[in-house]
MIVODREN-359224 format. One record per residue: x, y, z of N, C-alpha, C, CB in turn; residue in three letters. Coordinates in steps of 0.02 Angstrom, whole numbers, padded with zeros to 5 digits, always signed. Atoms other than C-alpha are relative to their C-alpha. Glycine has a CB too. Layout:
<pts>
XYZXYZXYZXYZAla...
</pts>
This chain:
<pts>
+00041-00060+00000+00000+00000+00000+00042+00063+00000-00046+00000+00060Gly-00032-00065+00000+00042+00183-00013+00011+00026+00070-00041+00049-00040Phe-00008-00040-00061+00115+00286+00125-00019+00071-00019+00073-00004+00029Gln+00024-00067+00016+00026+00453+00126+00044+00052+00034-00074+00009+00022Trp-00049-00047-00026+00179+00560+00159+00044+00022-00057+00042-00031+00059Ser-00047-00021+00052+00312+00653+00062+00045-00058-00020+00043+00060+00024Leu-00043+00059+00014+00425+00500+00078-00038-00051-00041+00024-00032+00066Glu+00040+00050+00034+00285+00386+00021-00012+00019-00073-00067-00008+00035Gly+00011-00023+00069+00248+00492-00133+00064-00006-00040-00026+00073-00001Ile-00065+00004+00035+00433+00504-00178+00017-00073-00017+00056+00031+00043Cys-00014+00071+00012+00453+00316-00159-00043-00028-00056-00010-00041+00065Arg+00047+00024+00051+00299+00281-00265+00021+00026-00069-00072+00022+00016Ala-00019-00029+00065+00359+00400-00402+00066-00029-00026+00007+00076+00007Leu-00065+00029+00021+00535+00325-00403-00009-00068-00032+00046-00006+00060Arg+00008+00069+00025+00467+00151-00437-00055-00006-00052-00014-00046+00057Thr+00058+00002+00045+00320+00198-00548+00022+00004-00073-00048+00056+00016Ser-00010-00007+00072+00320+00169-00735-00058+00041-00030+00005-00070-00035Val+00057-00040+00022+00159+00270-00744-00006+00061+00047-00066-00042+00000Asp-00001-00059-00044+00197+00438-00665-00066+00036+00000+00056+00048-00020Ala+00064-00036+00004+00035+00514-00727-00052-00034+00045-00025+00002-00073Arg+00047+00038-00042-00067+00376-00644+00015+00009+00074+00002-00073-00018Gly-00020-00007-00070+00032+00388-00483-00016+00071+00025+00075-00014+00009Thr+00015-00069-00018+00016+00578-00481-00075+00010+00011+00026+00048-00055Thr+00073-00007-00005-00171+00570-00512-00027-00034+00062-00034-00028-00062Asn+00022+00037-00059-00190+00442-00375+00011+00041+00064+00037-00067+00005Arg-00015-00041-00059-00107+00558-00250-00041+00063+00004+00073+00018+00001Phe+00037-00063-00005-00195+00718-00298-00075-00012+00005+00015+00043-00061Val+00072+00012-00004-00367+00635-00308-00020-00030+00067-00022-00045-00056Ser+00016+00027-00066-00355+00555-00135+00013+00055+00052+00043-00064+00015Asp-00010-00053-00050-00380+00676+00011+00063-00008+00042-00060+00002+00046Pro-00061+00011-00040-00236+00594+00105+00062+00021-00038+00005-00074+00021Arg-00056-00022+00041-00116+00624-00039-00002+00074-00013+00000-00038-00066Gly+00009-00071+00014-00187+00794-00078+00023+00043+00059-00074+00016-00016Arg-00020-00039-00059-00155+00851+00101+00076+00006+00004-00026-00033+00064Ser-00073-00005+00004+00030+00813+00074+00020+00051-00054+00033-00070-00015Val-00017-00043+00056+00034+00903-00094-00012+00074+00017-00041-00020-00062Val+00016-00070-00013-00050+01063-00031+00048+00033+00049-00070+00006+00026Val-00046-00029-00049+00082+01085+00103+00074-00004-00022-00007-00035+00067Ser-00069+00005+00025+00237+01060-00008+00036+00067+00002+00000-00028-00071Leu-00043-00059+00005+00376+01186+00015+00036-00004-00068+00052+00002+00060Thr-00038+00004+00063+00482+01232-00137+00051-00057+00001+00036+00065-00013Pro-00051+00053-00003+00618+01112-00077-00032-00070-00007+00038+00004+00066Val+00031+00066+00005+00500+00965-00054-00034-00010-00068-00051-00009+00056Ser+00027+00005+00068+00415+01004-00220+00055-00023-00048-00030+00068-00023Phe-00056+00020+00042+00586+00992-00304+00020-00072+00010+00059+00045+00013Gly-00016+00070-00015+00621+00828-00217-00050-00048-00033+00001-00013+00076Arg+00052+00041+00028+00456+00758-00274+00006-00005-00076-00069+00027+00019Met-00008+00000+00073+00481+00809-00455+00061-00041-00020+00007+00073-00027Val-00061+00038+00013+00658+00737-00450-00008-00075+00010+00055+00025+00043Gly+00012+00072-00014+00587+00571-00389-00033-00035-00059-00042-00008+00062Ser+00037+00031+00056+00488+00543-00549+00050-00037-00045-00039+00053-00041Ile-00052+00043+00030+00580+00397-00629+00013+00014-00073-00019-00072+00009Ser-00009-00010+00072+00550+00438-00812+00001+00076-00014-00057-00035-00041Ile-00007-00073+00009+00616+00613-00855-00056+00031-00042+00067+00015-00031Pro+00052-00028+00044+00488+00638-00995-00066+00012+00036-00012-00046-00059Met+00062-00007-00037+00348+00621-00867+00001+00058+00050-00015-00065+00038Asp-00007-00051-00053+00415+00757-00752-00041+00063-00012+00072+00019+00008Arg+00037-00063+00008+00339+00913-00833-00075-00007+00014+00010+00026-00070Pro+00072+00011-00009+00161+00843-00837-00018-00011+00074-00023-00060-00042Glu+00014+00014-00070+00166+00774-00660+00014+00061+00044+00041-00060+00025Ser-00018-00060-00038+00253+00930-00593-00056+00052-00007+00067+00030-00025Ala+00054-00047+00012+00115+01035-00672-00061-00019+00043-00019+00001-00075Tyr+00059+00022-00039-00021+00930-00588+00009+00014+00074-00012-00075-00011Asn-00014-00016-00070+00062+00947-00417-00002+00076+00010+00069-00029+00022Phe-00003-00073-00005+00094+01132-00448-00068+00033-00004+00043+00028-00055Gly+00067-00026+00008-00085+01163-00501-00038-00004+00066-00039-00039-00055Tyr+00033+00010-00065-00151+01092-00337+00029+00050+00051+00009-00073+00026Val-00032-00047-00046-00023+01196-00240-00024+00072-00011+00077-00003-00009Leu+00019-00069+00016-00071+01356-00330-00072+00014+00021+00008+00013-00075Arg+00072-00013-00009-00259+01335-00313-00027-00021+00069-00038-00035-00053His+00026+00023-00064-00278+01245-00147+00050+00003+00057-00025-00070-00007Glu-00052+00004-00050-00113+01256-00057+00031+00066+00018+00053-00046-00023Gly-00036-00059-00023+00018+01378-00002+00017+00048-00056+00064-00021+00035Lys-00017-00041+00057+00033+01450-00176+00060-00030-00037+00015+00071+00021Gly-00053+00027+00042+00157+01417-00316+00040+00059-00027-00028-00044-00058Phe-00042-00057+00019+00305+01532-00351+00060-00023-00041+00023+00038+00063Thr-00061+00016+00037+00466+01542-00449+00047-00043+00042+00035+00064-00022Ser-00042+00042-00043+00551+01462-00297-00014-00074-00013-00012+00017+00074Asp+00017+00069+00014+00457+01301-00336+00032-00022-00066-00077-00009-00003His-00029+00016+00065+00517+01307-00516+00076-00009+00006-00016+00055-00052Ile-00073+00004-00009+00698+01341-00466+00018-00065+00035+00026+00060+00041Val-00013+00062-00037+00690+01195-00345-00010-00061-00046-00047-00006+00061Ser+00013+00057+00045+00616+01079-00478+00054-00009-00053-00068+00010-00035Ala-00050+00007+00053+00752+01118-00605+00071-00002+00026-00007+00058-00049Ile-00067-00004-00029+00899+01129-00485+00043-00060-00017-00004+00008+00075Ala-00039+00060+00013+00953+00949-00511-00022-00035-00064-00007-00048+00058Asn+00027+00030+00062+00869+00920-00679+00050+00007-00056-00067+00034-00019Glu-00045-00004+00057+00974+00877-00829-00037-00001-00066+00050-00057+00002Glu+00031+00012+00065+00856+00820-00966-00059+00046-00016-00024-00070-00003Asp+00064-00031+00014+00694+00916-00945-00006+00072+00026-00054-00042+00030Met+00001-00067-00028+00744+01088-00882-00047+00048-00037+00071+00028+00000Lys+00039-00047+00040+00669+01189-01024-00074-00017+00001+00026+00002-00073Val+00070+00023+00000+00511+01084-01030-00034+00014+00067-00003-00075-00016Glu+00028-00014-00067+00486+01102-00842-00015+00074+00008+00049-00023+00055Leu+00010-00073-00006+00507+01291-00848-00061+00020-00042+00063+00039-00022Val+00055-00019+00044+00387+01307-00996-00068-00023+00028+00009-00030-00069Asn+00062+00029-00026+00256+01196-00912-00021+00035+00065+00008-00075+00011Lys+00016-00026-00066+00268+01273-00738-00007+00076+00003+00053-00022+00048Leu+00000-00073-00003+00293+01457-00779-00070+00031+00007+00033+00027-00062Ala+00066-00031-00006+00107+01494-00805-00031-00006+00070-00047-00031-00050Pro+00028+00010-00067+00071+01431-00627+00030+00049+00051+00012-00071+00023Leu-00036-00040-00051+00197+01545-00539-00031+00069+00007+00074+00006-00019Ala+00034-00063-00013+00113+01693-00458+00047+00060-00003-00033-00002+00068Ser-00047-00057-00003+00272+01798-00452+00041+00008-00064+00047-00009+00059Asp-00031-00013+00065+00322+01787-00634-00043+00050-00035+00009-00067-00042Leu-00068-00002+00026+00371+01880-00740+00051+00037+00043-00001+00031-00066Pro-00046-00040-00041+00448+01983-00598+00065-00037+00015-00034+00019+00065Ala-00060+00038-00018+00569+01843-00553+00026-00044-00056-00014-00042+00061Asn-00019+00040+00057+00597+01776-00727+00076-00010-00004-00024+00032-00064Lys-00074+00004+00005+00784+01815-00724+00029-00051+00048+00031+00069+00013Asp-00024+00048-00051+00808+01713-00566-00010-00071-00024-00036+00011+00067Arg+00015+00067+00026+00727+01562-00647+00048-00016-00058-00073-00005-00024Val-00041+00012+00060+00824+01583-00810+00074-00011+00017-00007+00058-00048Leu-00069+00010-00021+00990+01590-00715+00016-00074+00009+00014+00037+00065Lys-00010+00071-00013+00966+01407-00674-00003-00039-00065-00052-00027+00050His
</pts>
């Protein structure tokens, strides 16, 4: 079974071959959603980095970010910077997908682009 915690989500994403399904499972269950809405930028970055298949990261990151923006603590450029900090393959795609969610862009665009 799932562990409804940041660790549990990260573990599930690391071993999942269906990141979209795993993401949807967490955001559609109140127990998973309660973890997502309280993500800090650092934990958001950890979660995105846990997604085993790089191509799946932008879509799943967007789904988590959407919940954060609309039901959680909000979504800012700090979340984007955290998500791309250790990313090698999908940096540009992540920025393009997440930028519309960030409440403090374009003001902090330069900070994001530095990474």
